[in-house]
C-alpha positions in Angstrom: 91.2 68.0 60.6 89.9 70.9 58.5 91.9 73.9 57.6 91.7 77.1 59.6 89.0 79.6 58.7 89.8 81.8 55.7 90.9 85.3 56.3 88.1 87.8 56.9 88.2 89.2 53.4 88.0 85.7 51.9 85.3 84.2 54.2 82.3 82.8 52.4 78.8 83.8 53.4 77.0 81.6 55.9 75.0 78.9 54.1 71.4 77.9 55.1 72.6 74.3 55.3 75.1 75.3 58.0 72.4 76.9 60.0 70.2 73.8 59.7 73.1 71.6 60.7 73.7 73.8 63.8 70.0 73.7 64.6 70.0 69.9 64.5 73.0 69.8 66.8 71.1 72.1 69.2 67.9 69.9 68.8 66.0 72.9 67.4 63.2 72.4 64.9 63.2 75.5 62.7 60.6 76.4 60.1 61.8 77.4 56.7 61.1 81.1 57.6 63.0 80.8 60.9 66.0 79.1 59.1 66.1 81.9 56.5 65.8 84.6 59.2 68.4 83.0 61.4 70.8 82.6 58.5 70.6 86.3 57.8 70.9 87.3 61.4 74.0 85.1 61.9 75.6 86.3 58.7 75.2 89.9 59.9 76.9 88.9 63.2 79.7 87.2 61.3 80.2 90.3 59.1 80.5 92.4 62.3 83.0 90.0 63.8 85.1 90.2 60.6 85.1 94.0 60.9 86.2 93.7 64.6 89.0 91.2 63.6 90.3 93.8 61.1 90.9 96.4 63.7 94.4 97.2 64.8 94.4 96.8 68.6 98.2 96.4 69.0 98.4 99.6 71.1 95.5 98.6 73.4 96.6 96.8 76.6 94.9 93.6 77.5 92.1 93.9 80.0 92.2 91.2 82.7 89.9 92.5 85.4 87.3 95.1 84.6 85.6 96.8 87.4 82.6 99.0 86.6 81.8 101.7 89.1 78.3 101.5 90.4 78.0 97.8 89.8 78.4 96.9 93.5 75.8 94.7 95.1 73.8 95.7 98.1 74.4 94.1 101.4 72.4 90.9 101.9 70.0 91.7 104.7 67.3 89.4 105.9 63.8 90.7 105.6 60.3 89.2 106.3 59.0 87.0 103.6 55.5 87.1 102.1 52.8 85.3 104.2 52.1 81.9 102.8 48.5 82.7 101.8 49.7 85.7 99.8 52.5 83.8 98.1 50.3 80.9 97.1 47.3 83.1 96.3 48.1 83.5 92.6 49.5 80.0 92.1 47.7 77.9 89.5 48.1 74.8 91.7 48.8 74.3 95.4 49.6 71.0 97.0 50.4 70.4 100.7 50.9 74.1 101.4 53.3 74.7 98.6 53.5 75.3 94.9 52.7 72.3 92.7 54.9 72.1 89.7 54.9 69.7 86.8 57.2 66.7 87.1 60.5 67.3 85.3 62.6 64.3 86.4 61.7 60.8 85.4 61.5 58.9 88.7 60.8 55.6 87.0 
């Protein structure tokens, strides 16, 4: 097992190879330009996180349930749906009175 991450003031910059390894794990094919850009973006995020970690929040009580005023959902009330011909009117492909979509599950 590897050692814990170094303290924020001793953390090394994110390496391009680390980003490429993460991309491989996520099955992402990155161009050289994308890898360089993502490395910079992620490093800036990590710098910001290090800044947040250095803040003294000992006097701030933990927040378990945050309720934001005005975030209430409307009542779910049934309403008429679009007529079938209107809903399907802009569809690229229609089959048997419904939307035709590409197969996405291997049925073989």
